[in-house]
N, C-alpha and C positions, 0 to 999 in steps of 0.2 A: 460691074455697073447694070448691065444689060440684063441679066437675069434678077438683079435686086430689082431693077424697074419695074419687069414683068410680073416679081412678087409683089411688090406695092399695087399696081395696077389691080391684081387678083384680088387683094386685098379690099381695095376699093370697092372693085365689082360686087363683093362677098358681103359688104357693110350696106352697099346702095340696095344689095336685094334684102336684106335684113330688114332695113330701115323701108324700103317700099312695101313688104308683107306687114309694117308695123302700121305704115300710114292706111293701108287699106283697110286691114281690121280697126283702127281705132276709127275711122270714118263711119264703119260699120256698126261700132258699138264702142260705148266709153267705159264700160263698166265688166267688173266680173260677175256674171250673170248667174255663175254655178255657185259662188258664194252668197248671191241674193235668192237663189234656189234651195238653199240649204237652209238658210235662216228664214226662208218663208216658212217653211215646214217646222221649225222649232218654235214657231209663234202659235202653229196649232197645237203644239205639246203642250204650251204654258196653258192654252185653252181647257183642256180635260178636267173634267169632275170625275171623281169617285176615286178607287184605289188605284194608283200609279202604279206604273210596271218598275220592275227592278232597272231598266234601261233608261229611265227619265232623264233630259236631257237637261231638265229646267231645274237647278238646284235649290233654287228659293220656294219652289212648289213642293206640297205635300197633298196627302190625301185628303178630301173634303167632301161633304154632302154624302155620307156613309150610310144614311138612312132615308135616304129620297126614297119615295113610293111606300112607304109605311101608312101614310094615311089613308091611301087606297088599298092596302094589302098586297103591293106588287112592288116586287124589286124593280127602281128605276135609279138603280146605282150606275153613274158612266154619263157617256154622251160628254157634248160640249157647253161651256158659256159662250153666250153668244159675241160677248162684247168686254166692257169694262167693268161691268156688273156681275151678279151672282145668279143670274137666272140662267134658265135652260127653257128656249123656246124652239118648238117643234118644225118650224116653217123653214127659219132662216139656219137651222143645223141641218135640216134635210138638203136643202138649197148649196149648203158648203160640201155636202158628201156626193151630192149630183155634179156638181162642177169640178170638183176633186177629182172626181171619176172620169170625167168628160176628157181631163187634162191627160189622165193616165192612160185611156184607151186611144185617144187621137197622136199623144207624144210619147208614147210606151218606149221606143226607141232612145228617144233622147234622152228621157229620164232614166233608163237604164246606163248610156253612157256616162249620163254625170253620177252614177252610184246612188241615186235616189231614190229609185223604185219600191224597195223595200220599204222605206221610209213613210213612202205614199200610201203603199198598203197598209201598213200599221196605223195611219193616220185615217184611212178609209173604214178601218174594222174597228177603230174607237168610234165611231159613229154607226154603224150598220148591226154592233152586236147590241148596241144599245136601241136601236129600232126593233130589234128583233124580241126584245124583252118588253118593249112599248106597244107592241101589237100583241092583241088578243082577241080573238074571235072577231065579234062584230065591232071592236072598240079599237081606239089607237089613243093612247096617253099622249098629249101634245105639249105640256107647260108641266114644270118643276121650280116652283118659288111664287112669292108674292111679290111683285114688279113694284109696289107703292110702299111695302114694307124694306123691300132690299133697298130700296133708294131714299130710308129715313136714317140709313148708316153706313159708313164709308169703312168696310172692314175685307178683309182678306176672307176667301173662301172659306179657307181652313180653319176659321176662327168664328164663322158667322152663325149667329143665335136666331136668327130671321125665319119665320114659317115658312115651312117647302111645301106651300099649297100646290094640289095635284090637279089639273085639268085635263079634260078627255073630250073625243069626239066619239058619237056612235050613231045608231040609226034615228034616235030621238033629239040627239043636237049634231046635226053633219057639219062636216067642216071639208067641203070638196078639195080647196086650194091644198090642205096640209096632207092629206091621205093621198092625194093624186102626186104632190111634189115628194113623199116619202117614196110612193111606188116608181117613182122617177132615179131617186137616189138608190133605192134596192136594186132596178133592174140595169142602172149605168154600173154599179159596183159588182153585179155578178159576172161583167163582161171581164172586171179586171181580175176576177180571183179564178176564173175558168180555167187558166193554163196552170195554178199552182194549189189549188184546192177545188177541185169539180165537187165535193158533196157540200162545200159552204156557197158556192156559186150558184149550184142548184138550190138548195133554200131559198138564196137571196130572191133567186127567179121567181119561184114559187111563192112568195110572199109579197113579191111585187105584184103577181098576177091577182091575188086575192085584194089586195090594198086599193088597184086600179078598180077591180068589179065593184068595192064598197062605194068609191068616191062617185062612181058614175049611179049607181042605185040610189043613192043618197044626199042627193044636190043641196047644197046650200052652203053659205060662207061662214066661218066659225070666227066671230067678234071676240074671242075671249083672251087674245094675245094683244088686242088694243089697249092703248093708246101705241103701243110700240112698233107693232107689226100687222099692223090694219092692210088686209088687201082692196086696193081700189080698184083693180084691174079685172076683179073678178075670177071665176074659177076656169074659163072655157081653154085660157093658155095653159094652165095646169095639166088640164085633161088631155090636150095635144102635146104638151112635151113628154107626159107619162108615157104615152100611148107610141110615141117617136122611140123612146127607151127602150119600151117593151120589144116594140119590131125590131130594134136593133139588137138585142139580147135574144130574141127568139124567134125570128125569121117567121113569126107565125101569121098567117093570112089576115084573122081577126082583127088585129092590130093595124094593118095596113089598110084595113076595110073602114076602120074607125076612123084614121086620119082623112082618106079620101072622099067618105060618104057623112062623116056627124064632124069633123074637124072643123072648127071656125076660125077662118082666114081673117087677117089684120095685118096692115102695115103699121109698123112701129119704128121708132127712132132710140130705143135705148132697150137695153137686157139687164136684170136685175131679179133680187130675192122677189118680186113680186110679180115681175113682166117677162113670161118667157117665151113668147111668139119668136123673136129672132133668134134664139138659140134651137129652138124646133128647125124653123126654117133653113138655117146653116147645114143641119142633119140631114134634113130630106132633101136638101141641094145634091148632096153627096150621092145619095140613093137614085137620084133623078140622072146625074151623069152617068150613073151604073147601069141605066135603062127604065127606071120606072119612070116613063114619060107622063105617068097620069100624076104626077107630083110637080108639074112644070109650074103651076102658081105660086107653090112655095118657095121656089127657086127665084119668080120674079119679085116675091117679097123679100127673100134675102137679098137681092140685089140693090130693092128698095132701103134696105137698113145701110146699105154701104152708102148710096147715093143720100142720104138725110144724114151722116155722118162725116163723110169725106170734106175735107176744107175746098179739094177743087170741084167738085160737083156744085152744079148751078142748082141742086136742090138742096144743098147743105140747109139745115135749121137748127143744130146743135151748137151751143154757145162753145165757141174756143177761146181760151184766155189769151191774153197778149202774148205770155210766154209758150201757147200751143198746146193746152191739157183741154180735153173735154170735161166740163163743166155743165152738171144737169142742175145740182140744189146743193145747197151747203148742208152741212151733216153727212159724214162720211162719204163725201164726192170721190173719195178716192177707188171706192168700189165701181165706181162709172168708168174709171179711167182703166182699170184693170179687165172688168167685163169687156168695156170695148177692145182692148187690145188682144183678148182670149178670142172675141168673135171674127175680129179682123185677120189674126194668124191663121186660126182654121179654115176661114173661108178663101185667105188667099195663099194658103197651101192647097186648098182644093180646086181652086181655079187653073194655079199654074201644074196641077197632074192634067189637068184636061185641055189644058191649052186654050182657057178663057178669058175674058174680061169680062168688066161690068161696065153696060151702057148706060148712062145718065144724060139722058134728052142726045143733046150733040157734043156730050164731053165723054171721051172714055176713059175709065178707070183702070189702070193694069193691076195686074197682081202683085208685080212689085212696087207700086204705089200703096197698094193697099195694104200689104207687109210692111213697107218702110213707116205709114202711120202708125201700125201697130208696136213698131218697136219705138217710135217716138213717145208714145204714150208712157212705155214701161221706162224709157231712158229719164223722162220728165220727173217720175217717183224718185228716183233712183240718183238725181242730182243734177240733170241736164235741164234749168229753169232760171226762171229771173234771179230767185233767191239764192243760187248756186249752192244748194243744200238739199241733203239727201232726206226723204217722209218715210225710211226705213229704219227704225230703230236698231241701232247697234251697226248699221252699213253706212259706209262713205263718207261723206264731207258732210260736218255738222248735224248730224243726225238728231231726232228729237229726242227731247230727255225728261219731258213732261208728259208722257203718255197718259191719257184719263183713264186709268186701270186701276182698282182696287188693289187686286193682289201684287202688282209692281211697286206701287207708292208706300204699300205698307208695308213696315219692317216686319222681318222674320219675329213671330210670337210665339210663344210656349201655346202646345195643344190646349192646355186648360185655362189659358187667360182670357179674361170678361173683356170685351172692349165696352167703353163707355161711347156707345152712340153718338150723346149729344155733344161730345168732343170731338167726335172721328173727323170731321169737317175742318175742324181748325187744326187739327192736329198733322192732318195727310193730304186733303185735298187742296185746300186754299194756299199752302204756305209755296211761296216761289222759290223753291230749290229743287235740283234734279229727283227722279224716283230712287226710291231707295234700292228696288232690284231693276236691273236692266229686261226690260220685254222684248229681246233680242227678236227680231223678223218683223216685227209688225209693222204695217203700214197703216200711219195715223191717218184720220180724216183727212188732209191734206189742207191745201190753199183755196180762197174764195176765187171768185169770178175775175179776179184783179191781180191774183197771182200773189196777194198778201196772206201772211201765216202768223199766227203767235205762237209760242212753244209755253202753253201753260195747260197745265192739268183743270183748271176751271172753264177752258174755253173747249168744250168737247166737243164741238161741231170741228174745230181744227185737229184735234189729239186723241180723239176715241178711235180706237181699231174694231176691227169687226171680223169675225172668220171669214165669211164669204170675199171681203177683198182680196185676201191671202189665198182661198181655194182657188178663186179666177185667175189669180198671177201666175198659180203654178205650171200650167201647160205652156205658156208664152216664154217664162222665163227659162223653161228646159229648151225650148226649141232654140234661143238665143245663147243659151249655154253652149248648145250643141253645135250652132253653124257660124258662132263668132269666137275666135280665139285672140287674144290679145298677147 
């Protein structure tokens, strides 16, 4: 009996240890972040335009837009569709690649540990290969497709017959925001490829330098992508963002000089495809901690971003829903959730490395509080919300079934099928039925400021996904996948 009692006691201790570990892990993260990471990248593959590779993981997608660029006598096949339509917009596509590269640069070991680094590189290269083709001397092709005509037909890209209008910027019609963001994308991507393909990395960096030079020499805002991607913030943030990535990629003093002498500072409370200040400030803060004390004002602005967003700060100004989600505006609000999560994750880790905190008036915000807020934002989208549902397609509890997305909602058709555009909306947009194809990994637009959500294709503000919501999520998900195991 004594030996038996000892065995039972030992067994109890063992089970308590197991449960204790389980409780700790569940407290730190409720979800399979590795699965979410994998699926987030699969969504980006579903957004590919052009000739798909043999290892395509989205079975209902096929080759599309294989004649892109013919109107301008240039090869513009490839790249990404930005959302649920079939237009390729240069500004959000470049931002997608920049932020995806940022995740790969900062959380490279975590992506390697999750087994996803190669998929991330492939996703980045799908964009950078396109940008290399789109950049020709002193011009950059920035849009393929006619958004007005595109929105007159609900058709999958494989069967579209709408015009593939080409827009470009050059010295006569500049577009500083797009040129600088594309420069940032190429510079950031060059770091990702440096250790695996030095020649390609060098090519990307050289192209980034020439695009930045072009952006500075021919200043002006390009409105050709309006009304869908109008830049309201101006181009100074993109120039600072591009110079930051170019310095990080090259360590050439000319880019640091631009940042310190010409960079326009700003206090901001958000980070998105149109407003890049906070992202640059976080990266420059890391350089400040590494010894570049001339960048102190950028570190102060990064602190200001935290103070504007963290709910415990007396200077908090960003709306937080009753369920705890950052809400800036309706329409793809999930991009602001994943963007906040990425900046809080990266800055929290930077502060932790250097044993620093953020002082918001008389309130101290620790790095653990910052990282916890980042985790809560991702957890909200994955299911820790008042609706008790996931906002990622194909993941978790009660995920969205009606993403506002042409390719996912229209059944697979023969390549030569001609769609009746007049009937396409009643056939495939408005019916209250699940999509014909699962848009795996897509973060939909998400709930409103009161945590309400409608899973209806026709409610695009709730259900339309965009590439940059997912690209912003990749780094944070990699961090959580590596540091939390259930």
